[in-house]
N, C-alpha and C positions, 0 to 999 in steps of 0.2 A: 686967094689961100683958103677959104672956107670951102670953095668948091673942089679945090685940090685934097683937103682933107677929107671930105665925103668920098672922093673918087677911091682915095687909099682904103678907106673903111670899107667900102663895098667890094673891092677887090680882095680884101682879107677876108671878108664873109663869104665871098664864092668860093674861095680856097679852102676855107674851114669846112663849108657845106660839102664840097668835093671829097674832102678828106673823110667827112663823115659818112658819105654815101658809099665811098670805097670800103670803109671799115664794115658797113652793114653788109655789103655785098660779100666780102670776105666771111663774116660770121655766117650768112644764109648758105655759102657754098660749104663752109665747114660742117654746119648742121645736116645738110643733105648728104653729105658723104657718110657722116657717121650713122645716120639712120639707114642708108644703103647696106652699109656694112652690119649693122645690126640684124637686118632684115634677111641678109644672106647667111648669117651664122644661126639665126633663131627659126626660120621657115626652111622646111625641107624642099628641094628643088621640084617644081610639078613636072620638070621633063625626066627626073629620074627614073630609070627602069627598074621594077621591083625584082628580086632574084627569084629564079625558078623554084617551084615547091618540091620539097625533098621527095624522093621517090618511096612508095609504100614498101613497107618490109615484105619479103617473100613468106606465102602462107608456110605455116610449120609442116614438115615432112610427115607423111601418114606412117602410123605405126607398122611395123614389119610384122604381119602375121606369123605366129610360130607354126613350124612345120607340124603337120598331121602325122602322128606315130603310123607305123605301118599296120599295126593291129585294128586301128581305127579306118585306115584306108581300105582294109579288105573287108571290113564290116560294112562299110559304106558300099562296097561293091556287091556284097550279097544282098543288100536292100534294095539298091536299084536295080538288080537283077533279078534274082530268083523271086525275091518277096513281093517285089512290084508286078512281075509277070503274074503271081498267083491273085493278087487284087485285080489286076485287069481281066483274068478269068472269071473271078468273082462276080465282077460288074456285068459281065455277059449274061449271068444267070440273073443277077438281080435280087431284090427283096431281102431275106433274111441272110442271105448267102453273101451279098455284097456288103451288106451291114457288117457281119462278122469278119470278113477279110479285111475290111478297112480295121477293124480293132487289133487284128493280127499285125498290120502295118505299125499301128501305134505302138504295140508291146516290143517289136523289133526296134523302133525307133528310141523307146524307153530303155532298151538294153543298151544301145549305143550310148546314151547318155551317161549311163553306170559305168561302161566301160571306159568312157573319155574321163571320168572322175578317177577311175583306178589307174589311169595313166599319169596324174596330177598329183595324187594324194598317197600319205602313209596309211597302212591298214589300220583303221580304228580299233580300238579295244573291244569297243561294242558299236556294232553298226548302227549308225543313225536311221532310223526308219524312212526319213525323207529321200534317201538315195534309192529307195525302191516304190516311192509313191506312185510314180506314172506308170510302172510296170503292173503294179497291183489293181489301179485303175482298168488298164486295158484287159488284164486277165479277167478281173470280175465282170466287165462287159462281155467279154466272149463266154463266159460261163452262165451269165443271166440269159443272154440271147437263147443259149441252150435249153436251159431249165424252164423258160417262160413259154417255149414251143413245142413241147413235148408231142404234141397232136400233128405237128407239122408234118407233111409228105417228105419234107427235105431234113428230117430229125436226125438220119444218118450222116450228113453233110454236117450238120452243126455239132454232132457228138464227136466226129472225126477231129475236127478242129479244136474243140474244147480238150479233148484227151492230148492232143499234140502239144497245146501251149505250156503244158507243165514242164516240157523240157527247157524252157527258158530259165528255170531254177538251177541249171549247171553251175552257178556261181559258186555252190556250197558243197561241190564234188572235187575229190582229189583227181579223177580221172574223167573230166567232162565229157569227152568224145563219145566214151563208152556209155555214159548215162544217157546221152542224147540218143545214141543208137538202140538202146534199150526202150526208149519211150516210143520210137517209131513203130513198135509192136502194137501199142494201145491205139494209134491212129489207124492202123492197118485193119484192126477189129472191126471197125466201122467203115472204114474208108473202102475196104474191099467189097462191102456190100453195096456201097454206090456203084463201084466198077462193074460190078456183076449186073446190078439192076439197069445200068444206063449204057452198058456195052454197045448195043444195038438200038438204043433210043435216042440218046442225045450225046454227041462226042463232046460237047462243052462241060457236062459233069465229070466225063471222065479226066479230061484235061485238067480241070480245076483239082479234083482228088490228088492226081499224080504231081501237080505244082506243088501241092502241100507236102507231099513227101520229099519233094526235092528241096523245099526250105530247110528241112532237118538234115538230110544228107549232106547238104553244102555246109550246115553249122557245124557237123560234126568234123568236116574236113577242115573247116577254120580253125576248130579247138585243138585238134591234133597239130595244126601248125603253130599256133601263137600260145596255147595254154595247155600242153600234154600233160602237165602234173598239177593243173589247177590254176586258179586265178594268181596273178603275181601283181602286187602293188608297187608302187613307187617308194620304197621304204628307206631308199639311199637318199633322196633329194625331195621327198613329197612334202605337200603342204597339209593342212588339216582337211578332212574329207568333205565337211560343211562348205569350208571356203572355196574347195576345189568345184563343189556342186555349184556354188554361186558363179564362178567363173565360166563354167561350161554353159549354164541356162542364162547368164548375163542379166541375174538379178540379185536381190539382198540374200545373204545366207540365212535359211531357215534355222529355227530355234531346235536343236537336238531333243531325241526323246528316246525310248526304250528300243531294244532290238525287234526288226519285224520278223513276222512268220515268212517262210519262202512261198513265192507266188503260186 
């Protein structure tokens, strides 16, 4: 009997151990499933493909340049044609003549700036001197070359050019084409001396003086076409003259002062 009881107890113990083991295995499987689920939800998949980068926005469109007014286009043609030809001929002679001819080009370029301002601005009650600064500098340079070289054998060349540059003050005339034509007489007083002296000596000097005459003949034609009754400002829709100068030159607007004398 005792051995039968022991056997029964042993069998019961085995069953209890098997049951306990089964429960432990179930608990372990349940824990593994829970951990795997948490890992899937909390950690991103290493095999996931990142989205492609967003394309860069296109660059902003370049601003459209305002059309160049006809009066500026024609003045540009005058500079690139007649005036530049005059400068090239001056370079052939060289020295003081070449230096002075470059100052003439600068004077016409300054006049171009002034005309560009006029197309953009209302006529000021008192003209700011800044509008004429570049033209005055070029005119002063032309006159200084003449006055500083009175003993030069090319004094007649220098004088003809200095006399003619006054014609660029046509801004203040009611009939600018006639004014410019009248100024040609002053050029010819000295220029014809050059033509006479160099007629059979050096054609380059003759061509140079004739080219200078042509600058102002072309200017008179230009003025008859665009400003027959004098300079016309943009009084209908124009802006302040100094603001227009800032736009034309691409820099800060200068501070206004008093009215300038003519060049």
